[in-house]
N, CA, C and O atoms as a MOPAC input file, in Angstrom:
PM7 MOZYME 1SCF
protein

 N     -7.67200 1    24.66200 1     0.25900 1
 C     -7.88000 1    23.36000 1     0.83700 1
 C     -6.62800 1    22.49700 1     0.55400 1
 O     -6.16600 1    22.42300 1    -0.58500 1
 N     -6.09800 1    21.86300 1     1.58200 1
 C     -4.91700 1    21.01100 1     1.42100 1
 C     -5.33500 1    19.62300 1     0.95500 1
 O     -6.35200 1    19.08500 1     1.39200 1
 N     -4.53100 1    19.05100 1     0.05900 1
 C     -4.80500 1    17.69100 1    -0.37200 1
 C     -3.69700 1    16.78100 1     0.05600 1
 O     -2.53700 1    17.19500 1     0.07900 1
 N     -4.00800 1    15.56200 1     0.39600 1
 C     -3.02600 1    14.59400 1     0.78200 1
 C     -2.67700 1    13.77800 1    -0.43100 1
 O     -3.56400 1    13.20400 1    -1.06200 1
 N     -1.40700 1    13.71000 1    -0.77500 1
 C     -0.96500 1    12.92300 1    -1.91600 1
 C     -1.00900 1    11.45700 1    -1.54500 1
 O     -0.49300 1    11.05600 1    -0.50200 1
 N     -1.61700 1    10.66900 1    -2.38600 1
 C     -1.72900 1     9.23700 1    -2.14100 1
 C     -0.33700 1     8.61000 1    -2.25500 1
 O      0.44800 1     8.97500 1    -3.13000 1
 N     -0.04300 1     7.66100 1    -1.35800 1
 C      1.24100 1     6.98700 1    -1.35800 1
 C      1.05600 1     5.55500 1    -1.77900 1
 O      0.00700 1     4.95300 1    -1.55200 1
 N      2.10500 1     5.00400 1    -2.40700 1
 C      2.06500 1     3.64000 1    -2.88700 1
 C      3.30100 1     2.89000 1    -2.42900 1
 O      4.35500 1     3.47800 1    -2.18900 1
 N      3.14800 1     1.58000 1    -2.31300 1
 C      4.24300 1     0.68100 1    -1.96500 1
 C      4.17900 1    -0.53700 1    -2.87400 1
 O      3.14700 1    -0.80500 1    -3.48900 1
 N      5.25800 1    -1.26000 1    -2.95600 1
 C      5.25900 1    -2.51200 1    -3.67600 1
 C      5.49600 1    -3.61400 1    -2.64100 1
 O      6.32400 1    -3.46400 1    -1.74300 1
 N      4.77000 1    -4.71200 1    -2.77500 1
 C      4.89300 1    -5.85600 1    -1.87000 1
 C      6.16500 1    -6.59600 1    -2.19700 1
 O      6.41300 1    -6.95400 1    -3.34800 1
 N      6.99100 1    -6.83000 1    -1.15400 1
 C      8.24500 1    -7.55100 1    -1.37900 1
 C      8.26300 1    -8.88000 1    -0.61300 1
 O      9.20000 1    -9.66900 1    -0.74000 1
 N      7.20500 1    -9.11500 1     0.18900 1
 C      7.11100 1   -10.33800 1     0.97900 1
 C      5.65800 1   -10.54800 1     1.36000 1
 O      4.94200 1    -9.57500 1     1.59900 1
 N      5.20000 1   -11.80200 1     1.42500 1
 C      3.80700 1   -12.03400 1     1.80900 1
 C      3.63700 1   -13.23300 1     2.74500 1
 O      2.52100 1   -13.72900 1     2.89500 1
 N      4.69700 1   -13.70600 1     3.37200 1
 C      4.64600 1   -14.87200 1     4.23500 1
 C      3.56400 1   -14.70200 1     5.32200 1
 O      3.58200 1   -13.74800 1     6.10000 1
 N      2.64900 1   -15.63800 1     5.34300 1
 C      1.54500 1   -15.58900 1     6.29600 1
 C      0.32300 1   -14.82000 1     5.78300 1
 O     -0.74300 1   -14.85100 1     6.39700 1
 N      0.49500 1   -14.13100 1     4.65100 1
 C     -0.59400 1   -13.35100 1     4.06400 1
 C     -0.74600 1   -13.66200 1     2.57200 1
 O     -1.12200 1   -12.79100 1     1.78800 1
 N     -0.45100 1   -14.90900 1     2.18400 1
 C     -0.44000 1   -15.29600 1     0.78200 1
 C     -1.73300 1   -15.00000 1     0.04600 1
 O     -1.70000 1   -14.68500 1    -1.14300 1
 N     -2.85900 1   -15.09200 1     0.71200 1
 C     -4.15600 1   -14.82500 1     0.06800 1
 C     -4.40300 1   -13.32500 1    -0.10600 1
 O     -5.04500 1   -12.90400 1    -1.06900 1
 N     -3.89600 1   -12.53200 1     0.82000 1
 C     -4.17900 1   -11.10400 1     0.83200 1
 C     -3.17600 1   -10.23000 1     0.11200 1
 O     -3.51900 1    -9.12500 1    -0.30900 1
 N     -1.94500 1   -10.69400 1    -0.04300 1
 C     -0.89900 1    -9.89500 1    -0.65400 1
 C     -0.17300 1   -10.65600 1    -1.76700 1
 O      0.10900 1   -11.84700 1    -1.63600 1
 N      0.12100 1    -9.96000 1    -2.84700 1
 C      0.87000 1   -10.53300 1    -3.96400 1
 C      2.23200 1    -9.86600 1    -4.08600 1
 O      2.31000 1    -8.64700 1    -4.23800 1
 N      3.31200 1   -10.65000 1    -4.02100 1
 C      4.64200 1   -10.05800 1    -4.23100 1
 C      4.70100 1    -9.33300 1    -5.58800 1
 O      4.10200 1    -9.76900 1    -6.57200 1
 N      5.42400 1    -8.23800 1    -5.60700 1
 C      5.65200 1    -7.39500 1    -6.77700 1
 C      4.40200 1    -6.56700 1    -7.18300 1
 O      4.42900 1    -5.89000 1    -8.21000 1
 N      3.36300 1    -6.61500 1    -6.42100 1
 C      2.16800 1    -5.84200 1    -6.74100 1
 C      2.20500 1    -4.50200 1    -6.00400 1
 O      2.71800 1    -4.39900 1    -4.89000 1
 N      1.64700 1    -3.48000 1    -6.65500 1
 C      1.57000 1    -2.14200 1    -6.07900 1
 C      0.31100 1    -2.03300 1    -5.22400 1
 O     -0.77000 1    -2.45200 1    -5.63700 1
 N      0.46200 1    -1.46700 1    -4.03000 1
 C     -0.65600 1    -1.23600 1    -3.09500 1
 C     -0.70500 1     0.21700 1    -2.66200 1
 O      0.33000 1     0.86700 1    -2.51200 1
 N     -1.90700 1     0.72000 1    -2.46500 1
 C     -2.09600 1     2.07100 1    -1.96800 1
 C     -2.05400 1     2.04500 1    -0.44400 1
 O     -2.64100 1     1.17000 1     0.19100 1
 N     -1.35100 1     3.01700 1     0.13100 1
 C     -1.21900 1     3.13100 1     1.58700 1
 C     -2.30300 1     4.11300 1     2.10000 1
 O     -2.54000 1     5.16500 1     1.50500 1
 N     -2.93500 1     3.74000 1     3.20100 1
 C     -3.86400 1     4.61500 1     3.90700 1
 C     -3.12600 1     5.17800 1     5.10600 1
 O     -2.63900 1     4.40000 1     5.92700 1
 N     -3.01900 1     6.48700 1     5.24700 1
 C     -2.27900 1     7.03700 1     6.39900 1
 C     -2.86700 1     6.54500 1     7.72300 1
 O     -4.08300 1     6.55100 1     7.91300 1
 N     -1.99000 1     6.11900 1     8.63300 1
 C     -2.39800 1     5.60800 1     9.92400 1
 C     -1.22000 1     5.80100 1    10.88600 1
 O     -0.33200 1     4.95100 1    10.94700 1
 N     -1.20400 1     6.89800 1    11.62900 1
 C     -0.09300 1     7.24000 1    12.51000 1
 C      0.10300 1     6.19900 1    13.61300 1
 O      1.23900 1     5.88300 1    13.96800 1
 N     -0.98900 1     5.66700 1    14.15700 1
 C     -0.90100 1     4.66100 1    15.21000 1
 C     -0.25400 1     3.39000 1    14.67400 1
 O      0.57700 1     2.78700 1    15.35200 1
 N     -0.61900 1     2.98400 1    13.48600 1
 C     -0.03600 1     1.78700 1    12.87000 1
 C      1.46800 1     1.99500 1    12.63200 1
 O      2.26500 1     1.08600 1    12.86700 1
 N      1.84400 1     3.16800 1    12.17700 1
 C      3.24500 1     3.47500 1    11.90200 1
 C      4.10900 1     3.36600 1    13.19400 1
 O      5.26500 1     2.94700 1    13.14000 1
 N      3.52700 1     3.74700 1    14.33700 1
 C      4.25300 1     3.62700 1    15.59700 1
 C      4.55600 1     2.14600 1    15.93600 1
 O      5.45600 1     1.85800 1    16.72500 1
 N      3.82000 1     1.25000 1    15.35000 1
 C      4.00400 1    -0.17400 1    15.60300 1
 C      4.62100 1    -0.89200 1    14.38700 1
 O      4.53800 1    -2.11300 1    14.25600 1
 N      5.24800 1    -0.08000 1    13.49200 1
 C      5.92700 1    -0.60900 1    12.31100 1
 C      4.96500 1    -1.42400 1    11.42300 1
 O      5.31500 1    -2.47600 1    10.88700 1
 N      3.74800 1    -0.89300 1    11.29600 1
 C      2.72300 1    -1.49700 1    10.44300 1
 C      2.32800 1    -0.48500 1     9.37400 1
 O      2.49100 1     0.72100 1     9.56100 1
 N      1.80700 1    -0.98500 1     8.24800 1
 C      1.25500 1    -0.14500 1     7.19800 1
 C     -0.20300 1    -0.56300 1     7.00200 1
 O     -0.53100 1    -1.74700 1     7.07700 1
 N     -1.06500 1     0.40800 1     6.75500 1
 C     -2.44000 1     0.12900 1     6.40700 1
 C     -2.53700 1     0.23500 1     4.88400 1
 O     -2.38700 1     1.32300 1     4.32700 1
 N     -2.78500 1    -0.88000 1     4.22000 1
 C     -2.88000 1    -0.88700 1     2.76000 1
 C     -4.21900 1    -1.47000 1     2.32200 1
 O     -4.86300 1    -2.21000 1     3.06600 1
 N     -4.61900 1    -1.12800 1     1.11900 1
 C     -5.80900 1    -1.73300 1     0.51600 1
 C     -5.31300 1    -3.00500 1    -0.16000 1
 O     -4.55000 1    -2.96300 1    -1.12500 1
 N     -5.77200 1    -4.14600 1     0.37900 1
 C     -5.25600 1    -5.43000 1    -0.10900 1
 C     -6.16600 1    -6.05400 1    -1.17500 1
 O     -7.02300 1    -5.37600 1    -1.74200 1
 N     -5.97300 1    -7.33800 1    -1.43800 1
 C     -6.69700 1    -8.04600 1    -2.48500 1
 C     -8.20800 1    -8.09300 1    -2.23800 1
 O     -8.98800 1    -8.26800 1    -3.17400 1
 N     -8.61800 1    -7.93700 1    -0.96800 1
 C    -10.06600 1    -7.95200 1    -0.65800 1
 C    -10.73600 1    -6.62500 1    -1.04500 1
 O    -11.96100 1    -6.53300 1    -1.10700 1
 N     -9.90900 1    -5.60100 1    -1.30400 1
 C    -10.45700 1    -4.26500 1    -1.58500 1
 C    -10.66000 1    -3.44900 1    -0.31500 1
 O    -11.09700 1    -2.30000 1    -0.37700 1
 N    -10.34600 1    -4.03600 1     0.83200 1
 C    -10.45900 1    -3.36500 1     2.11300 1
 C     -9.06700 1    -2.98200 1     2.61700 1
 O     -8.06600 1    -3.49800 1     2.12100 1
 N     -9.00000 1    -2.09000 1     3.59200 1
 C     -7.69600 1    -1.73800 1     4.16000 1
 C     -7.44700 1    -2.51300 1     5.44900 1
 O     -8.30400 1    -2.61200 1     6.32700 1
 N     -6.22200 1    -3.06200 1     5.52200 1
 C     -5.80400 1    -3.84000 1     6.68000 1
 C     -4.36500 1    -3.49300 1     7.02300 1
 O     -3.63400 1    -2.92500 1     6.21200 1
 N     -3.97200 1    -3.84700 1     8.24400 1
 C     -2.58400 1    -3.62400 1     8.68300 1
 C     -1.71300 1    -4.80100 1     8.34600 1
 O     -2.10800 1    -5.95800 1     8.48600 1
 N     -0.50300 1    -4.47900 1     7.89100 1
 C      0.49700 1    -5.48800 1     7.56100 1
 C      1.85100 1    -4.97200 1     8.04800 1
 O      2.02000 1    -3.76600 1     8.22400 1
 N      2.82500 1    -5.87600 1     8.26900 1
 C      4.15900 1    -5.44400 1     8.67200 1
 C      4.76600 1    -4.49500 1     7.61300 1
 O      4.75100 1    -4.78400 1     6.41700 1
 N      5.27900 1    -3.39600 1     8.07800 1
 C      5.93500 1    -2.40800 1     7.19000 1
 C      7.05500 1    -3.04200 1     6.37400 1
 O      7.29700 1    -2.63800 1     5.23700 1
 N      7.74800 1    -4.04300 1     6.95100 1
 C      8.87900 1    -4.68700 1     6.25700 1
 C      8.45500 1    -5.51600 1     5.06300 1
 O      9.31300 1    -5.97500 1     4.30900 1
 N      7.16700 1    -5.72400 1     4.86300 1
 C      6.67200 1    -6.47300 1     3.71600 1
 C      6.55500 1    -5.61900 1     2.46400 1
 O      6.19800 1    -6.11700 1     1.39600 1
 N      6.86100 1    -4.32000 1     2.59700 1
 C      6.67800 1    -3.38200 1     1.50300 1
 C      7.87300 1    -2.47600 1     1.33200 1
 O      8.63100 1    -2.22700 1     2.27000 1
 N      8.02800 1    -1.98100 1     0.09800 1
 C      9.02800 1    -0.96000 1    -0.19700 1
 C      8.29200 1     0.23800 1    -0.79800 1
 O      7.45800 1     0.05800 1    -1.68600 1
 N      8.58000 1     1.45100 1    -0.33600 1
 C      7.94600 1     2.64200 1    -0.87500 1
 C      8.36400 1     2.86600 1    -2.32500 1
 O      9.50900 1     2.59600 1    -2.68800 1
 N      7.44700 1     3.35500 1    -3.15600 1
 C      7.76900 1     3.66600 1    -4.53900 1
 C      7.17700 1     5.00200 1    -4.92900 1
 O      6.17600 1     5.44200 1    -4.36300 1
 N      7.79500 1     5.63700 1    -5.88600 1
 C      7.26600 1     6.88500 1    -6.46200 1
 C      6.88800 1     6.57000 1    -7.90100 1
 O      7.72100 1     6.11500 1    -8.68500 1
 N      5.64500 1     6.81300 1    -8.24000 1
 C      5.15800 1     6.51000 1    -9.57800 1
 C      5.16300 1     7.76700 1   -10.44300 1
 O      4.85100 1     8.85100 1    -9.94900 1
 N      5.51100 1     7.64400 1   -11.72500 1
 C      5.37300 1     8.78200 1   -12.63500 1
 C      3.88900 1     9.15500 1   -12.69400 1
 O      3.02500 1     8.29800 1   -12.50600 1
 N      3.59800 1    10.40900 1   -12.95100 1
 C      2.23400 1    10.93300 1   -12.91900 1
 C      1.26900 1    10.12300 1   -13.81200 1
 O      0.14100 1     9.84600 1   -13.40600 1
 N      1.70000 1     9.75800 1   -14.98700 1
 C      0.81000 1     8.99900 1   -15.88400 1
 C      0.47800 1     7.62200 1   -15.29600 1
 O     -0.65200 1     7.15000 1   -15.42200 1
 N      1.43500 1     6.99500 1   -14.67100 1
 C      1.20300 1     5.69900 1   -14.03900 1
 C      0.33500 1     5.84300 1   -12.78500 1
 O     -0.52300 1     5.00000 1   -12.52700 1
 N      0.55600 1     6.91500 1   -12.00000 1
 C     -0.31100 1     7.19700 1   -10.84300 1
 C     -1.75400 1     7.27800 1   -11.25000 1
 O     -2.62100 1     6.68000 1   -10.61200 1
 N     -2.02400 1     8.02000 1   -12.32100 1
 C     -3.39900 1     8.19000 1   -12.80300 1
 C     -3.97800 1     6.82900 1   -13.19500 1
 O     -5.12000 1     6.51900 1   -12.85400 1
 N     -3.20700 1     6.02800 1   -13.90000 1
 C     -3.65800 1     4.71900 1   -14.35300 1
 C     -3.94800 1     3.79500 1   -13.15000 1
 O     -4.96400 1     3.10000 1   -13.14100 1
 N     -3.07600 1     3.78400 1   -12.15600 1
 C     -3.26400 1     2.95000 1   -11.00800 1
 C     -4.48500 1     3.38200 1   -10.21000 1
 O     -5.25400 1     2.53200 1    -9.76300 1
 N     -4.67800 1     4.66400 1   -10.02400 1
 C     -5.83600 1     5.17100 1    -9.29700 1
 C     -7.12000 1     4.92600 1   -10.06600 1
 O     -8.15700 1     4.66300 1    -9.45800 1
 N     -7.07800 1     5.00400 1   -11.37400 1
 C     -8.27900 1     4.79600 1   -12.18200 1
 C     -8.69300 1     3.31000 1   -12.16800 1
 O     -9.86700 1     2.98000 1   -12.33600 1
 N     -7.70900 1     2.42800 1   -11.96600 1
 C     -7.99300 1     0.99300 1   -11.97700 1
 C     -8.58700 1     0.51600 1   -10.64600 1
 O     -9.11300 1    -0.59300 1   -10.55100 1
 N     -8.49500 1     1.34900 1    -9.65000 1
 C     -8.95200 1     0.93500 1    -8.28400 1
 C    -10.45600 1     0.85400 1    -8.20900 1
 O    -11.00500 1     0.52700 1    -7.15700 1

């Protein structure tokens, strides 16, 4: 069985989404090919739900395994 590795980004901008996104915070990305075609990312935001945001508001990051586990456990 294939597993999909969870991807994470850090918020680098939140103009217009101040309530939903916090700069410098790590967010989990939900794969969405249609959103990607429109330069959008689907992330789990402050509401705990997944929504689309401009891709340019985030930078991709790679977390060390111990930090990945901690971030996923905190969700």
